[in-house]
C-alpha positions in Angstrom: -38.6 -101.1 47.0 -40.1 -101.2 50.5 -41.6 -104.2 52.2 -42.8 -105.3 55.6 -41.4 -108.4 57.3 -41.0 -110.2 60.5 -37.3 -110.8 61.0 -36.3 -111.0 64.6 -39.4 -112.5 66.1 -43.2 -112.5 66.1 -45.5 -109.7 67.4 -46.6 -106.5 65.8 -43.6 -104.7 67.4 -41.3 -106.8 65.3 -43.0 -106.0 62.0 -40.3 -103.9 60.3 -40.1 -101.8 57.1 -37.2 -103.0 55.0 -35.7 -102.1 51.6 -34.4 -104.2 48.7 -34.1 -104.0 44.9 -37.2 -104.6 42.8 -37.1 -108.3 41.9 -37.0 -109.6 38.3 -39.5 -112.1 37.0 -37.9 -115.4 35.8 -39.2 -118.1 33.5 -43.0 -118.3 33.8 -43.1 -115.5 36.3 -44.9 -112.2 36.5 -43.8 -109.0 38.3 -46.7 -107.1 39.9 -46.7 -103.7 41.4 -49.0 -104.1 44.5 -51.6 -101.3 44.7 -53.5 -102.5 47.8 -53.6 -105.3 50.3 -56.4 -106.3 52.7 -56.3 -107.7 56.2 -57.6 -111.0 57.4 -58.0 -112.5 60.9 -55.4 -115.0 59.9 -52.8 -112.2 59.3 -53.1 -111.2 63.0 -52.5 -114.8 64.1 -49.5 -115.2 61.7 -47.9 -112.0 63.0 -48.5 -113.0 66.6 -46.9 -116.4 66.0 -50.1 -118.3 66.7 -50.6 -119.7 63.2 -48.4 -122.3 61.3 -46.1 -120.5 59.0 -42.6 -120.8 57.5 -39.6 -119.9 59.6 -38.7 -116.2 59.8 -38.1 -114.0 57.9 -41.6 -113.7 56.6 -43.5 -111.1 54.5 -47.1 -111.3 55.8 -50.5 -110.8 54.3 -52.2 -113.1 51.7 -54.5 -110.6 49.9 -53.2 -108.1 47.3 -54.1 -106.6 44.0 -52.0 -104.7 41.5 -50.7 -104.0 38.0 -48.6 -106.3 35.9 -45.3 -104.5 35.3 -43.2 -107.1 33.6 -43.5 -110.7 32.5 -40.8 -113.4 32.3 -39.9 -115.7 29.4 -42.7 -118.1 28.3 -45.5 -116.1 30.0 -48.6 -116.0 27.7 -51.5 -115.3 30.1 -50.5 -111.8 31.2 -49.1 -108.6 29.8 -47.9 -105.3 31.3 -50.9 -103.2 32.4 -53.1 -106.1 33.4 -55.1 -105.7 36.7 -54.6 -108.8 38.8 -54.8 -110.3 42.2 -52.9 -113.2 43.7 -54.7 -116.4 44.6 -54.5 -117.4 48.3 -53.1 -120.9 47.6 -50.6 -120.4 44.8 -50.7 -124.1 43.8 -54.4 -124.8 44.3 -55.7 -124.4 40.7 -58.7 -126.6 40.9 -60.0 -129.9 42.3 -59.5 -131.0 45.9 -57.1 -129.4 48.5 -54.2 -131.5 49.4 -51.0 -131.1 51.5 -48.9 -129.8 48.7 -51.5 -127.2 47.7 -52.1 -126.2 51.3 -48.4 -125.5 51.7 -48.5 -122.7 49.1 -50.5 -120.2 51.1 -49.3 -116.6 50.7 -48.3 -114.8 53.9 -47.9 -118.0 55.8 -46.4 -121.1 54.1 -44.7 -118.7 51.7 -44.0 -115.0 51.7 -47.0 -112.7 51.2 -47.9 -109.5 49.5 -47.0 -106.7 52.0 -44.4 -105.3 49.6 -44.4 -102.7 46.8 -43.5 -105.4 44.2 -44.1 -109.1 44.2 -43.2 -111.8 41.8 -45.8 -114.5 41.1 -45.9 -117.6 39.0 -48.1 -117.0 36.0 -50.7 -119.5 37.3 -50.8 -117.7 40.7 -52.8 -114.7 39.5 -56.4 -114.0 38.4 -57.9 -111.0 36.5 -60.0 -108.8 38.8 -63.4 -107.5 37.8 -63.2 -104.3 35.8 -65.8 -102.4 38.0 -63.7 -102.8 41.1 -60.9 -100.4 42.4 -57.6 -101.9 43.4 -58.6 -101.4 47.1 -61.9 -103.4 46.5 -60.1 -106.1 44.4 -57.6 -106.6 47.2 -60.4 -107.9 49.5 -61.2 -110.9 47.3 -58.5 -113.6 47.5 -59.3 -114.9 51.0 -62.6 -113.5 52.4 -64.7 -113.5 49.1 -63.4 -116.9 47.9 -64.1 -118.3 51.4 -67.6 -117.1 51.3 -68.1 -118.4 47.8 -66.8 -121.9 48.8 -68.9 -121.8 52.0 -72.1 -121.3 50.0 -71.4 -123.4 46.9 -70.3 -126.4 49.1 -73.8 -126.3 50.5 -75.2 -126.5 46.9 -76.9 -123.1 47.3 -80.0 -122.6 45.2 -82.6 -119.9 44.7 -85.3 -119.8 47.3 -83.2 -121.3 50.1 -82.4 -119.6 53.4 -78.9 -118.7 54.6 -77.6 -117.7 58.1 -74.5 -115.4 58.4 -72.8 -114.4 61.7 -71.3 -110.9 62.2 -70.0 -108.3 59.9 -66.5 -109.5 59.1 -65.2 -109.8 55.6 -66.4 -113.4 55.0 -69.9 -112.8 56.4 -70.4 -109.6 54.4 -69.4 -111.3 51.2 -71.6 -114.3 52.1 -74.6 -111.9 52.4 -73.9 -110.3 49.0 -73.3 -113.6 47.2 -76.3 -115.4 48.8 -78.6 -112.6 47.8 -77.2 -112.8 44.2 -78.2 -116.4 44.3 -81.8 -115.5 45.2 -81.8 -116.7 48.8 -83.3 -115.3 52.0 -80.5 -114.1 54.3 -80.8 -114.0 58.1 -77.9 -112.1 59.6 -76.7 -111.5 63.2 -74.4 -108.8 64.6 -73.6 -107.1 67.9 -75.1 -103.7 67.2 -78.0 -102.0 65.4 -75.5 -99.8 63.5 -73.8 -102.9 62.1 -77.1 -104.5 61.4 -78.0 -101.5 59.3 -75.0 -102.0 57.2 -76.1 -105.6 56.7 -79.6 -104.5 55.7 -78.1 -102.1 53.1 -76.3 -104.9 51.3 -79.4 -107.1 51.2 -79.9 -109.0 54.4 -83.6 -109.8 54.9 -83.8 -110.5 58.6 -81.6 -109.0 61.3 -80.8 -110.2 64.8 -78.9 -108.3 67.4 -77.2 -111.1 69.3 -76.5 -109.0 72.3 -80.1 -108.0 72.7 -81.2 -111.5 71.8 -78.6 -113.9 73.3 -80.7 -116.9 72.3 -80.6 -115.8 68.7 -80.9 -119.4 67.4 -84.4 -119.5 68.7 -85.2 -116.3 66.7 -83.8 -118.0 63.6 -86.2 -120.9 64.2 -89.1 -118.5 64.6 -88.2 -116.7 61.3 -88.1 -120.0 59.5 -91.3 -121.5 60.8 -89.5 -123.8 63.2 -87.6 -125.6 60.5 -84.2 -123.8 60.5 -82.1 -122.4 57.7 -80.7 -124.4 54.7 -77.1 -123.2 55.1 -75.1 -121.7 57.9 -71.9 -119.8 57.3 -70.3 -120.6 60.7 -67.4 -118.2 61.4 -67.6 -118.2 65.2 -66.2 -121.6 66.2 -66.8 -123.2 69.6 -68.7 -120.2 71.0 -71.4 -120.3 68.3 -71.3 -123.9 67.0 -74.1 -125.2 69.2 -76.4 -122.3 68.4 -75.7 -122.6 64.7 -76.4 -126.3 64.9 -79.8 -125.6 66.5 -80.5 -123.0 63.8 -79.9 -125.2 60.8 -82.7 -127.4 59.4 -82.7 -131.2 59.3 -80.5 -132.3 56.4 -79.1 -128.8 56.2 -75.5 -127.7 55.6 -73.0 -126.0 57.9 -69.8 -124.5 56.4 -67.2 -124.3 59.2 -65.1 -121.3 58.3 -63.6 -119.6 61.4 -62.9 -119.6 65.1 -63.5 -115.9 66.0 -64.9 -116.9 69.4 -61.8 -119.1 70.1 -60.9 -122.7 69.5 -60.7 -123.9 73.1 -63.5 -126.2 74.3 -65.6 -128.9 72.9 -68.2 -129.0 70.2 -70.8 -131.7 70.6 -71.6 -133.5 67.3 -74.7 -135.2 68.6 -77.1 -132.7 67.2 -75.5 -133.0 63.8 -76.0 -136.7 63.8 -79.6 -136.4 65.0 -80.5 -133.8 62.4 -78.5 -135.4 59.6 -76.6 -132.2 59.1 -73.8 -132.0 56.5 -70.7 -130.2 57.7 -67.8 -129.0 55.5 -64.6 -127.4 56.7 -63.8 -124.4 54.5 -60.2 -123.3 53.9 -60.5 -120.5 51.4 -60.6 -122.0 47.9 -59.0 -122.7 44.5 -58.2 -120.5 41.6 -61.2 -122.0 39.7 -63.5 -120.9 42.6 -62.0 -117.4 42.5 -62.6 -117.0 38.8 -66.2 -118.3 39.1 -66.9 -116.0 42.0 -65.4 -113.0 40.0 -67.8 -113.7 37.2 -70.7 -113.4 39.6 -69.3 -110.2 41.1 -69.0 -108.7 37.6 -72.4 -109.8 36.5 -74.2 -108.4 39.5 -71.8 -105.4 39.9 -71.3 -106.4 43.5 -68.9 -104.1 45.4 -67.0 -105.3 48.5 -67.7 -103.5 51.7 -64.5 -101.6 52.6 -64.5 -100.3 56.1 -61.3 -98.1 55.9 -58.2 -97.7 53.8 -54.9 -97.1 55.6 -51.6 -95.9 54.0 -48.7 -98.2 53.4 -46.8 -96.7 56.4 -49.8 -97.3 58.7 -49.9 -101.1 58.5 -49.6 -101.4 62.3 -52.6 -99.0 62.8 -54.6 -101.0 60.3 -53.9 -104.2 62.3 -54.9 -102.4 65.5 -58.1 -101.2 63.9 -59.0 -104.7 62.8 -58.2 -106.2 66.2 -60.5 -103.7 67.9 -63.5 -105.3 66.2 -65.0 -102.0 65.3 -64.7 -102.6 61.5 -67.5 -103.6 59.2 -66.3 -105.5 56.2 -62.7 -105.3 55.1 -59.7 -103.2 56.3 -57.4 -102.3 53.5 -53.9 -100.9 53.1 -53.3 -98.7 50.0 -49.9 -98.4 48.4 
């Protein structure tokens, strides 16, 4: 079988295609033929050597979906032919995240899914919604679960307002899931073309942050001066202060990413004064994944897939994502 790995060093130039025998599942394990994998910002950092990961060699990418080919002894949950996806943290089944669970992340702490065949523990898989293709299902493990955790940690309820930033995978899923919950969604992006995509998946109010640099003031105008109930904050230091101004007193901010960078300071004074609740979001558990999947199936929500690259075009896929021209998820098909 073919697989991609970093062996001699970090950097996309060191991402090599290698060959080995198809692995055999052992006790309690499942062999999955990977059909598709999706890219996350984290994958770029891992490949560049800017993210904590196990020593090389390393097979990157956390998100993949595929078909069960063979099961090992004592496996009862899965059978050949089942359509599955791996969970991001292989040991985070439910409850709170701890150090042991955090050290089981695919494509970082352990080898990932950028291979034609991968062996998983029986507990490290979930069934994917029947209405989704393998390419769509591959987008779920990180971005979709992160969006679900970001919203549910804020105790989202019908009639609330939610602010999302940009058109990356997490933000697009956040719009779709927030609309399914019956909320009003205010979304920002850098271009009218991207805002149109947000409108098509349900965003109620749109703000071009290049045309309106003080977009936090526009959010306040749209909410009668009070601010939104929940902010899905993916920007980091560069957007933190604006998001804090845009959230209501007693509101909730889910801190998801650092797309604008992590250097600099974020002043917590506004959070104290406004009694804002903040929650760091690091993907989520298997239990969250399964709950989110039920909502996707119920509402027939389809992930926004920007483009599907071939298995031999992984480096091109990474370059496309790095360009920032994508809307939604970038996928590699096998």
